[in-house]
N, C-alpha and C positions, 0 to 999 in steps of 0.2 A: 719748905716745898721749894725747888731749883725750879722753875716755870719758865719756859721760854714758848712765845706763842708767833704765830707767823700764816700771812694774809698773800692773797695773790689779787690784783687785779688787770681784766681784760682787756685787749684793744679793739673786738671785734663789736660788730656795731649791729642789734637784731630787735625786733620787735617782738615782744615774749606774749603771746596774750595768754587770758587767764587760763590755768590748768596746763597750760602745754609744756610740754616738756623740752626744757632747753638743749640736750642733749642731741638733737636734731639738729643743732646749727654748729657742733663739733666737725673737727676738732676746734678748740681754739688758741688763742697766742695771746701770751702775758706781756701787759707794758711794764707792770712795777711790780715790788712785792716787797713788804718790810718784814721783819722781825723784833722782838721787842722781848727782852728779859726783864721779868718782873723785880722791879730797883735796880736794874740795870741796865746795860749796853742794848739802843735802839739803833737800827740800821736800816737804808733805803736801799732797794735791790732795783739796778735798772742799768740800760743802755747808752750810749751816747752816737750822736751821729758823726758826719764826718765833721759840722759845725762846733761840733761839743755840747749839743742840746739833747736833753731826750728824747731818744731813737722810740719811732710808734713802735718795737718789740722788742722784747728780751732778747739777747742773741743767747746762740745755744751754749757757748763756752760760761755765760754770766748764768748764765742757766745753772749748770752743771757745779758753780761755783757755790750756788746757795744749797744747791743738795747735799755738799760737800760740807756745808759748814752745820746743815742741819744734824747730819749726821753723825758730825764730829760731838755738838752739841749731846747728842745722845748716848755716845761714848762717855763722856764730863758727868754724865747722871742726870742731866734735865728732863724734864719733861717736857717734850716738846708735841704743839697741841697747835690745832686747828680748830675754827669751827665748820664742822663739815668737812676736814680736811681730806679724809680717805676717797670721799665720793667727788672731790674738787680740783683740791687745790694741787695734793701732790701727783696727782693725775697729770695735771697740765703741762705742771712744773718740768714730771719724767719726759712728758711727750715735746715740751721745748728742749730739752737738753739732748735729748735724742739717747735719754736713759732711763729707761723706764722700769728697769730690774734691779736699778738703786731705788728709785723712789718708790717701788713695791716694800724693799726693805726696811726704809724708813716709815713707809704708812705703816707698816704691820705693828712694828716697836712705837709708834705714834700715842697720842690719845687723844680721841676725837669725841667729846662728849653729847655732841649733838647724834652721832651714829649710834652710841649707847642709850643716849635716849628714844631715838627710833626705834631700837631693840627692844625695850620693856615699852613702848607706847603703840607702836605702827603705824606712825606718821612723826615726818620734819617738822621742827621748829623753828625759828628764825632766832639768831644772835639778839635782837633788838630786843624781841618779845620776851626770853627770857634775862634780860638785863633791867629790864621795865620791871619784872614782876621781883628779882634778885635785889633791887634798892640799889642800883647800880647808877650815880647821877649822871655818867656820861653818856652821851647820845652819838650815834653815827652823824657823821658830816653831811652826809646826801645819799641818795638811793645809788644802791649799786648797778642800777642800770645806767645813771648818768655818767659815770666813772668812766668809759670806753669816748662818752661824747666829748666830756670836758678833757680827756688827754689827747684827743686826736684835737681839741681847738687852740692847743697850746696851755691850758690852765694845767700844765704838771704840777706843782706843787701843791695845790689842791687834792689831787687824787692822791700824792705821796701821803698829805697829811691825815686823809680818807682813810688810806689803806694802813696807817700807822694807829689811828685811832682805830682799827675796828682787832688790832693786835691787842692794844693795851686794855680794850674794852674785854677782849677775850679771855685775859690774865685776873682781870678781875670777877670775870664771871665765875672763872674754872674756881680761882680761891671762894666766891662766897657757895658753890655748890660743895665742896670739900667740909667747909665749916658749917652748914647747914644740913649735910647728909640724905638730901635731898635737891632736885631741880621742879625751880617753879615758873611759870611761864602765864603770860597775858594770853587767853583764851579768843576766838573770833569775836565771842560775844561780850568781850570787854571785863570779863572775870578772871580771876586767878587759879589758877589749878597748878597742884604737883604729884610728883613721881618719885618714890624714895631712889635716892644714888648714894648708897652709903661709902662706895669705894670710887673712885675714878679707873676704871680698868684700861689696859692698851688694847688697842683694834684687835690683835690678834688672839685676846681674849674674849672679848665680847662676840667673835665668830662664834664660838664654841658655844656660844650661848643659846637658849632656846629660843625659835622662830617668834616673833609677837603674833598677839591675837589680832588678825584683823577681818574674822569671822562678821564682824557689823557692816564691814567698809562693800561698798558696789564696786569698786575700782582697785584693790588696794596696789600700792607699789612695793615690788618685789626686793626684801632687804639685801640680795644679791649683787642689784644694782648700783649698791656700795662698794663691792671690795672686789668682784669679779675679776675687773682687770688687774688687783693686784695679784690674786691667786695664780692667776693666767699667767703672769708675767715669772713670778716666783717659779712656777713649774717650768717654763721653758729656761730662766737661768739654772734650773737643775738640771736639765737634759743635754746641756752644752758640755 
């Protein structure tokens, strides 16, 4: 399996209430990103200020370089993957790079096990809860909400390590899912549950799958919220 996972961190600080949709605080700005080839090259992506220090936000040019790299790796036959990369990472890399159409193209060809899980289960699940249930020893280095605060405080190396660690963990989780043919996660009650996932699919494939059964939910999250931006960007590009 030629696997490459990527992840981003944002520089925006806000207090998210329980069950609150973070999209209300968008658009988001990227501080740093990381890419990790399973068993191969690992890279940190950020911009520098006039003093050679990590800048608050990644420049549009650097974000575009990241998109070009992800596309190149797809062309080389790599499974380019991120946990919720469709609904978050690629959407905001495209925004930062002013290249939403390119980001959408990459997103549709990417692998997003979280989106695939949502399509089956009807609700999202965190990388940490899946990693724990799949027996992955590596753990997250911090809470994601702390990353923007640490970055602004100048603890940039800590955030870089955290971002790269999430890529490494994603690679391990994807490989574990592929081996097991299922995805397991730790539920809110602390038990382990599972869903079959005999084959990892591209985002474009998953979009064509049936809608999840959410009839048991009071306020179900629409599946389209993850991919609507990508389809809209693709349609806009095709009309040009």
